[in-house]
Each structure stands twice: as structure tokens, then as C-alpha cells.
mmCIF file of the C-alpha atoms, coordinates in Angstrom:
data_MODEL
# 
_entry.id   MODEL 
# 
loop_
_atom_site.group_PDB 
_atom_site.id 
_atom_site.type_symbol 
_atom_site.label_atom_id 
_atom_site.label_alt_id 
_atom_site.label_comp_id 
_atom_site.label_asym_id 
_atom_site.label_entity_id 
_atom_site.label_seq_id 
_atom_site.pdbx_PDB_ins_code 
_atom_site.Cartn_x 
_atom_site.Cartn_y 
_atom_site.Cartn_z 
_atom_site.occupancy 
_atom_site.B_iso_or_equiv 
_atom_site.pdbx_formal_charge 
_atom_site.auth_seq_id 
_atom_site.auth_comp_id 
_atom_site.auth_asym_id 
_atom_site.auth_atom_id 
_atom_site.pdbx_PDB_model_num 
ATOM 1  C CA . UNK A 1 1  ? 413.437 79.023 44.200 1.00 0.00 ? 1  UNK A CA 1 
ATOM 2  C CA . UNK A 1 2  ? 417.048 77.938 44.458 1.00 0.00 ? 2  UNK A CA 1 
ATOM 3  C CA . UNK A 1 3  ? 416.409 75.799 47.542 1.00 0.00 ? 3  UNK A CA 1 
ATOM 4  C CA . UNK A 1 4  ? 413.613 73.847 45.770 1.00 0.00 ? 4  UNK A CA 1 
ATOM 5  C CA . UNK A 1 5  ? 410.738 75.566 47.583 1.00 0.00 ? 5  UNK A CA 1 
ATOM 6  C CA . UNK A 1 6  ? 407.827 77.311 45.831 1.00 0.00 ? 6  UNK A CA 1 
ATOM 7  C CA . UNK A 1 7  ? 407.662 81.087 46.015 1.00 0.00 ? 7  UNK A CA 1 
ATOM 8  C CA . UNK A 1 8  ? 404.661 82.283 48.053 1.00 0.00 ? 8  UNK A CA 1 
ATOM 9  C CA . UNK A 1 9  ? 401.841 83.815 46.035 1.00 0.00 ? 9  UNK A CA 1 
ATOM 10 C CA . UNK A 1 10 ? 400.796 83.301 42.487 1.00 0.00 ? 10 UNK A CA 1 
ATOM 11 C CA . UNK A 1 11 ? 398.278 84.391 39.926 1.00 0.00 ? 11 UNK A CA 1 
ATOM 12 C CA . UNK A 1 12 ? 396.194 82.551 37.389 1.00 0.00 ? 12 UNK A CA 1 
ATOM 13 C CA . UNK A 1 13 ? 396.670 78.906 38.348 1.00 0.00 ? 13 UNK A CA 1 
ATOM 14 C CA . UNK A 1 14 ? 396.347 76.459 41.230 1.00 0.00 ? 14 UNK A CA 1 
ATOM 15 C CA . UNK A 1 15 ? 399.340 74.113 41.436 1.00 0.00 ? 15 UNK A CA 1 
ATOM 16 C CA . UNK A 1 16 ? 398.151 70.510 41.814 1.00 0.00 ? 16 UNK A CA 1 
ATOM 17 C CA . UNK A 1 17 ? 401.562 68.799 41.900 1.00 0.00 ? 17 UNK A CA 1 
ATOM 18 C CA . UNK A 1 18 ? 405.161 69.351 40.879 1.00 0.00 ? 18 UNK A CA 1 
ATOM 19 C CA . UNK A 1 19 ? 408.434 67.495 40.525 1.00 0.00 ? 19 UNK A CA 1 
ATOM 20 C CA . UNK A 1 20 ? 411.980 68.541 39.722 1.00 0.00 ? 20 UNK A CA 1 
ATOM 21 C CA . UNK A 1 21 ? 414.727 66.475 38.116 1.00 0.00 ? 21 UNK A CA 1 
ATOM 22 C CA . UNK A 1 22 ? 418.221 67.420 36.967 1.00 0.00 ? 22 UNK A CA 1 
ATOM 23 C CA . UNK A 1 23 ? 417.077 67.785 33.338 1.00 0.00 ? 23 UNK A CA 1 
ATOM 24 C CA . UNK A 1 24 ? 413.401 68.847 33.614 1.00 0.00 ? 24 UNK A CA 1 
ATOM 25 C CA . UNK A 1 25 ? 410.590 70.171 35.778 1.00 0.00 ? 25 UNK A CA 1 
ATOM 26 C CA . UNK A 1 26 ? 406.965 69.005 35.696 1.00 0.00 ? 26 UNK A CA 1 
ATOM 27 C CA . UNK A 1 27 ? 404.098 71.131 37.015 1.00 0.00 ? 27 UNK A CA 1 
ATOM 28 C CA . UNK A 1 28 ? 400.442 70.080 36.934 1.00 0.00 ? 28 UNK A CA 1 
ATOM 29 C CA . UNK A 1 29 ? 398.047 72.960 37.404 1.00 0.00 ? 29 UNK A CA 1 
ATOM 30 C CA . UNK A 1 30 ? 394.442 74.095 36.956 1.00 0.00 ? 30 UNK A CA 1 
ATOM 31 C CA . UNK A 1 31 ? 393.853 77.485 35.387 1.00 0.00 ? 31 UNK A CA 1 
ATOM 32 C CA . UNK A 1 32 ? 391.668 79.907 37.351 1.00 0.00 ? 32 UNK A CA 1 
ATOM 33 C CA . UNK A 1 33 ? 390.008 81.270 34.207 1.00 0.00 ? 33 UNK A CA 1 
ATOM 34 C CA . UNK A 1 34 ? 388.751 79.774 30.973 1.00 0.00 ? 34 UNK A CA 1 
ATOM 35 C CA . UNK A 1 35 ? 391.010 80.324 27.962 1.00 0.00 ? 35 UNK A CA 1 
ATOM 36 C CA . UNK A 1 36 ? 390.000 82.943 25.392 1.00 0.00 ? 36 UNK A CA 1 
ATOM 37 C CA . UNK A 1 37 ? 388.071 81.583 22.409 1.00 0.00 ? 37 UNK A CA 1 
ATOM 38 C CA . UNK A 1 38 ? 389.786 81.255 19.049 1.00 0.00 ? 38 UNK A CA 1 
ATOM 39 C CA . UNK A 1 39 ? 389.342 84.282 16.787 1.00 0.00 ? 39 UNK A CA 1 
ATOM 40 C CA . UNK A 1 40 ? 386.602 83.777 14.218 1.00 0.00 ? 40 UNK A CA 1 
ATOM 41 C CA . UNK A 1 41 ? 387.192 83.645 10.512 1.00 0.00 ? 41 UNK A CA 1 
ATOM 42 C CA . UNK A 1 42 ? 386.584 86.893 8.662  1.00 0.00 ? 42 UNK A CA 1 
# 
């Protein structure tokens, strides 16, 4: 949010850590679900 705080709630990931600089943001997270497998060759 504008004041640098995280918005309450979320879906799909657990935030492990975060940092904010003037030119970038870094967020480290763990997904709650496994990613979908790659489509097979046909």
C-alpha cells in the first residue's frame, strides 16, 4: 500500500520476506499449490 504496509489477506502464496527500494521491489514467497505440468507433445 502507499504507506509501505502489506494489504491484509492474500491468495495463493505465503510471503516469506520483502523489501522495497526506490527503483525496485523484492518479494520472496512460497506458492500454496504446485504449478501445472507442462502440456505434453502431440
